VOVO-363791 format. One record per residue (C-alpha): z, y, x. Coordinates in pm, 1 decimal, decimal comma, always signed. Layout:
<atoms>
<atom zz="Z" yy="Y" xx="X"/>
...
</atoms>
This chain:
<atoms>
<atom zz="-5351,8" yy="-2,4" xx="-8386,6"/>
<atom zz="-5231,6" yy="-198,9" xx="-8086,9"/>
<atom zz="-5100,6" yy="+26,1" xx="-7800,8"/>
<atom zz="-4977,6" yy="-94,9" xx="-7467,2"/>
<atom zz="-4732,5" yy="+92,7" xx="-7239,8"/>
<atom zz="-4590,3" yy="+48,9" xx="-6907,2"/>
<atom zz="-4279,0" yy="+281,6" xx="-6964,3"/>
<atom zz="-3989,0" yy="+100,2" xx="-6859,2"/>
<atom zz="-3801,0" yy="+258,8" xx="-7123,2"/>
<atom zz="-3989,6" yy="+59,0" xx="-7390,0"/>
<atom zz="-3843,5" yy="-294,2" xx="-7355,1"/>
<atom zz="-3935,1" yy="-428,8" xx="-7723,2"/>
<atom zz="-4238,2" yy="-356,5" xx="-7946,2"/>
<atom zz="-4210,2" yy="-44,4" xx="-8173,0"/>
<atom zz="-4369,8" yy="-11,7" xx="-8511,4"/>
<atom zz="-4480,4" yy="+344,9" xx="-8630,2"/>
<atom zz="-4615,1" yy="+346,5" xx="-8989,0"/>
<atom zz="-4718,0" yy="+571,7" xx="-9285,5"/>
<atom zz="-4435,2" yy="+522,5" xx="-9527,5"/>
<atom zz="-4587,0" yy="+640,7" xx="-9804,8"/>
<atom zz="-4896,2" yy="+387,9" xx="-9739,1"/>
<atom zz="-4770,6" yy="+142,8" xx="-9452,4"/>
<atom zz="-5031,5" yy="-114,3" xx="-9533,9"/>
<atom zz="-5293,0" yy="+132,5" xx="-9454,8"/>
<atom zz="-5182,2" yy="+302,6" xx="-9128,2"/>
<atom zz="-4967,0" yy="+109,3" xx="-8871,6"/>
<atom zz="-4936,1" yy="+108,4" xx="-8488,5"/>
<atom zz="-4750,2" yy="-129,4" xx="-8274,9"/>
<atom zz="-4647,7" yy="-24,4" xx="-7926,2"/>
<atom zz="-4623,4" yy="-292,5" xx="-7705,3"/>
<atom zz="-4439,1" yy="-286,7" xx="-7365,2"/>
<atom zz="-4673,8" yy="-446,2" xx="-7040,3"/>
<atom zz="-4568,2" yy="-812,9" xx="-6962,0"/>
<atom zz="-4442,4" yy="-873,3" xx="-7317,0"/>
<atom zz="-4455,8" yy="-1277,3" xx="-7355,8"/>
<atom zz="-4746,0" yy="-1333,4" xx="-7615,8"/>
<atom zz="-4534,7" yy="-1590,0" xx="-7824,2"/>
<atom zz="-4260,2" yy="-1287,7" xx="-7881,5"/>
<atom zz="-4570,1" yy="-1045,3" xx="-7944,5"/>
<atom zz="-4741,7" yy="-1284,7" xx="-8216,1"/>
<atom zz="-4407,9" yy="-1346,4" xx="-8378,4"/>
<atom zz="-4326,8" yy="-970,3" xx="-8367,8"/>
<atom zz="-4639,6" yy="-901,4" xx="-8558,6"/>
<atom zz="-4613,8" yy="-1179,6" xx="-8802,5"/>
<atom zz="-4279,1" yy="-1050,4" xx="-8926,4"/>
<atom zz="-4390,9" yy="-691,1" xx="-8945,9"/>
<atom zz="-4704,7" yy="-789,8" xx="-9126,8"/>
<atom zz="-4491,0" yy="-1035,0" xx="-9363,1"/>
<atom zz="-4245,0" yy="-749,7" xx="-9419,6"/>
<atom zz="-4523,7" yy="-520,8" xx="-9535,9"/>
<atom zz="-4710,6" yy="-782,6" xx="-9738,6"/>
<atom zz="-4394,7" yy="-857,5" xx="-9927,1"/>
<atom zz="-4312,0" yy="-496,5" xx="-9985,0"/>
<atom zz="-4643,4" yy="-393,8" xx="-10096,4"/>
<atom zz="-4614,9" yy="-712,0" xx="-10360,6"/>
<atom zz="-4289,7" yy="-562,0" xx="-10481,3"/>
<atom zz="-4404,7" yy="-246,8" xx="-10563,1"/>
<atom zz="-4717,6" yy="-372,2" xx="-10732,7"/>
<atom zz="-4489,4" yy="-566,3" xx="-10968,3"/>
<atom zz="-4319,4" yy="-247,9" xx="-11031,9"/>
<atom zz="-4632,0" yy="-45,1" xx="-11174,6"/>
</atoms>
């Protein structure tokens, strides 16, 4: 879920996820006016990190 905020206290995007199943529930809070290329990089890094974590945990099983 992507949420956009005009709250001046939010300067950088923030991620909220379920630690037990992060690949199922994730929310990203995006500040208004954020540059799109920075946002795309942030989303890519977040999803890449979750994907790598998921693969590591599957190998353990």
